[in-house]
C-alpha positions in Angstrom: -7.9 -4.3 0.0 -8.3 -2.0 -3.0 -7.1 -2.0 -6.6 -5.0 0.9 -7.7 -3.4 2.0 -11.0 -0.2 4.0 -10.7 0.9 6.9 -12.9 2.5 4.5 -15.3 -0.7 2.4 -15.6 0.5 -0.5 -13.6 -2.1 -2.2 -11.4 -1.6 -2.9 -7.7 -3.7 -4.5 -5.0 -3.1 -2.5 -1.9 -3.7 -4.0 1.5 -2.7 -3.5 5.2 0.1 -5.6 6.6 1.5 -5.7 10.1 5.1 -6.3 11.2 5.8 -8.4 14.3 6.8 -5.2 16.3 3.3 -3.7 15.7 3.8 -1.3 12.8 1.2 -1.2 10.1 2.1 -1.0 6.4 0.4 -0.4 3.1 1.5 -3.4 1.0 1.5 -2.9 -2.8 1.1 -6.3 -4.5 1.5 -6.3 -8.3 -1.7 -7.3 -10.1 -3.1 -7.8 -13.6 0.3 -8.5 -15.3 2.3 -5.9 -13.4 5.9 -7.2 -13.5 7.1 -5.2 -10.5 7.9 -6.7 -7.1 5.8 -6.1 -4.0 6.4 -2.8 -2.1 5.5 -1.5 1.3 5.1 1.9 3.0 4.6 2.7 6.7 1.2 3.9 7.8 0.6 6.2 10.7 -2.1 4.0 12.3 -1.7 2.3 15.6 -4.4 -0.4 15.2 -5.6 -2.7 12.4 -9.0 -0.9 12.4 -7.3 2.5 12.0 -4.9 1.2 9.4 -7.8 -0.2 7.3 -9.6 3.1 7.6 -6.5 5.1 6.7 -6.0 3.1 3.6 -9.6 3.3 2.6 -9.6 7.1 2.9 -6.6 7.8 0.8 -7.2 9.6 -2.4 -5.7 8.5 -5.7 -3.1 11.3 -5.4 -2.2 10.2 -1.8 -1.8 6.6 -3.1 0.6 7.9 -5.8 2.6 9.6 -3.0 2.6 6.5 -0.8 3.8 4.3 -3.6 6.5 6.8 -4.5 7.9 6.6 -0.9 7.4 2.9 -0.6 10.3 0.4 -0.3 10.7 -3.1 -1.7 9.0 -5.7 0.5 11.5 -8.2 1.7 
């Protein structure tokens, strides 16, 4: 998990989640008073280990892009 602040200054905890069909997602969980709802974005990884590594290697700019293309977590 890592803490991330978006371009609007909202804080998120970003972690890896897995769907029952095996896809891995970056889950953006609102943190530190962020009033937004949780969001998710599909990762390219095909294993938990690779998903964790992919998330850990993303730059702040790449996290901005990932959040931009994310969808509400339902």
